[in-house]
C-alpha positions in Angstrom: 9.0 17.2 7.6 9.1 17.0 11.4 11.1 14.4 13.3 8.0 12.4 14.3 6.9 12.2 10.6 10.3 11.1 9.5 10.3 8.4 12.2 6.9 7.3 11.2 8.1 6.9 7.6 11.1 4.9 8.8 9.1 2.6 11.0 6.5 2.2 8.3 9.2 1.1 5.9 10.6 -1.4 8.4 7.2 -2.9 8.8 6.5 -3.0 5.1 9.8 -4.8 4.4 9.3 -7.3 7.2 12.3 -6.1 9.1 9.8 -5.5 11.9 7.6 -8.7 11.5 4.1 -9.4 12.8 4.0 -9.3 16.6 7.4 -7.6 17.0 7.6 -5.3 20.0 8.9 -1.8 19.6 11.4 -1.2 22.3 11.5 2.6 22.7 15.0 2.7 24.2 16.5 0.7 21.4 14.7 2.6 18.7 15.6 6.0 20.2 19.3 4.9 20.1 19.0 3.5 16.6 17.6 6.8 15.2 19.4 9.1 17.6 16.2 10.8 18.8 14.5 11.5 22.0 11.5 9.4 23.1 8.9 12.2 22.6 9.0 12.2 18.7 9.3 8.4 18.8 6.1 8.1 20.8 4.4 10.5 18.5 5.4 8.3 15.5 4.2 5.2 17.3 0.9 6.8 18.0 0.5 7.8 14.3 1.2 4.2 13.1 -1.2 2.8 15.7 -3.9 5.2 14.3 -3.1 3.8 10.8 -3.6 0.2 12.0 0.0 -0.9 11.7 0.7 -1.1 15.4 -1.3 -2.1 18.5 -0.5 -0.6 21.9 -0.8 -2.6 25.1 -0.9 -1.1 28.6 2.5 -1.8 30.4 3.8 -3.7 27.3 4.2 -0.9 24.8 3.5 -1.2 21.1 3.9 -4.2 18.7 3.4 -4.7 15.0 -0.2 -5.7 14.5 -0.9 -9.2 13.1 -3.7 -9.2 10.7 -6.3 -12.0 10.8 -8.2 -13.4 7.8 -11.1 -11.2 8.8 -8.8 -8.2 8.9 -7.5 -8.9 5.4 -11.0 -9.4 4.0 -12.3 -6.2 5.6 -9.3 -4.2 4.3 -9.6 -5.5 0.8 -13.4 -4.9 0.8 -12.7 -1.3 1.6 -9.9 -1.0 -0.9 -12.2 -2.3 -3.6 -14.8 0.3 -2.8 -12.4 3.2 -2.4 -10.0 2.4 -5.3 -12.7 1.4 -7.6 -14.5 4.7 -7.0 -11.3 6.7 -7.2 -10.4 5.4 -10.6 -14.0 5.7 -11.9 -14.0 9.4 -11.1 -10.4 9.9 -12.2 -10.7 8.5 -15.7 -12.4 11.5 -17.2 -9.9 13.9 -15.5 -6.8 12.2 -16.7 -4.7 14.3 -19.1 -2.2 13.0 -21.7 0.8 13.6 -19.5 -0.7 11.5 -16.7 -1.5 8.6 -19.0 2.0 8.9 -20.5 3.6 8.7 -17.0 1.4 5.7 -16.1 2.4 3.9 -19.3 6.1 4.5 -18.5 5.7 3.2 -15.0 3.9 0.2 -16.3 6.8 -0.6 -18.7 9.4 -0.1 -15.9 7.5 -2.4 -13.7 7.7 -5.1 -16.2 11.5 -4.7 -16.4 12.1 -4.4 -12.6 14.2 -7.2 -11.2 13.8 -6.8 -7.4 10.7 -7.1 -5.2 11.5 -3.7 -3.6 11.5 -2.0 -7.0 8.4 -3.8 -8.1 6.6 -2.7 -5.0 7.7 0.9 -5.4 6.6 1.0 -9.1 3.3 -0.8 -8.3 2.4 1.8 -5.7 3.3 4.6 -8.2 1.2 3.0 -11.0 -1.9 3.0 -8.8 -1.2 6.4 -7.2 -0.9 8.1 -10.6 -4.2 6.5 -11.8 -6.1 7.6 -8.6 -4.7 11.1 -8.1 -7.0 12.8 -10.6 -10.1 11.9 -8.6 -9.2 14.9 -6.5 -10.5 13.7 -3.1 -7.5 14.0 -0.8 -9.2 12.3 2.1 -10.1 9.3 -0.1 -6.5 9.1 -1.4 -5.1 9.2 2.1 -7.5 6.4 3.2 -6.3 4.3 0.2 -2.7 4.9 1.2 -3.3 3.8 4.8 -5.3 0.7 3.8 -2.5 -0.3 1.3 0.0 0.3 4.1 -1.7 -2.1 6.4 -1.3 -5.0 4.0 1.8 -4.0 2.1 4.1 -6.3 4.2 2.0 -9.3 3.3 2.1 -8.4 -0.4 5.8 -7.8 -0.3 6.7 -10.9 1.8 4.6 -13.3 -0.3 7.0 -14.2 -3.2 4.1 -15.5 -5.3 2.5 -12.0 -5.4 5.5 -10.1 -6.5 7.1 -13.0 -8.6 3.8 -13.4 -10.5 4.5 -10.1 -12.3 3.3 -11.2 -15.8 -0.2 -11.9 -14.5 -0.3 -8.7 -12.7 1.2 -6.8 -15.6 -1.6 -8.1 -17.8 -4.2 -6.8 -15.3 -2.3 -3.4 -15.1 -2.3 -3.2 -18.9 -6.0 -3.9 -19.1 -6.7 -1.1 -16.5 -4.4 1.3 -18.4 -6.2 0.6 -21.7 -9.6 1.2 -20.1 -8.3 4.6 -18.8 -6.9 5.5 -22.2 -10.3 4.6 -23.7 -12.0 6.8 -21.0 -14.1 3.8 -20.0 -14.7 4.5 -16.4 -16.9 1.5 -15.7 -14.5 -0.9 -17.1 -11.6 0.7 -15.3 -13.4 0.3 -12.0 -14.4 -3.3 -12.7 -10.8 -4.2 -13.6 -9.4 -2.5 -10.6 -11.7 -4.4 -8.3 -10.8 -7.7 -10.0 -7.1 -6.8 -9.7 -7.5 -6.2 -5.9 -9.5 -9.5 -5.6 -6.6 -11.4 -7.2 -4.1 -9.9 -4.7 -6.5 -10.7 -1.8 -6.9 -14.4 -2.9 -3.1 -14.9 -3.0 -2.5 -13.3 0.4 -5.4 -15.2 2.1 -4.0 -18.5 0.7 -0.5 -17.6 2.0 -1.5 -16.7 5.5 -3.9 -19.7 5.9 
């Protein structure tokens, strides 16, 4: 992996965790010193995150973490519902026994996870495993980028991650639909699951 991609991953993680909060300016000199890199790969990383919607660049003021409005959240989740609902609908018939066993294991580990960081990691893995069999790499990349844009709101809102039992019930229902090869139900449950997350985030930011 190139330096710029490594830096993009580092900055993405800082934004997702809230270490770089909404509106925070990215000071190139400080970041270059922090990561012991030149400004060229750093600028490439910043441009990549700007393209993903995580940063906004201002003439003469550099880049800052983008603050999402209510409209932004609604638009992102609308797209997520379309893309993720379609992905799981097409993936269901292609899932093999090994994939379903891995999803079931991740689901169980998520229920046992104690920290928000671990819950977030396992939650991402749960959904990624379910969507991967759809086979459309561009669609999967778009899903990852849209999730990345709102991940910091999901992680920072204690209600979302602390309400694990409710989300675990939703995950369990999605998993059972996949095991039953019920593509329509899997899609409907995935859309409902995303709608639940959207409601909590909108309530938190309002």
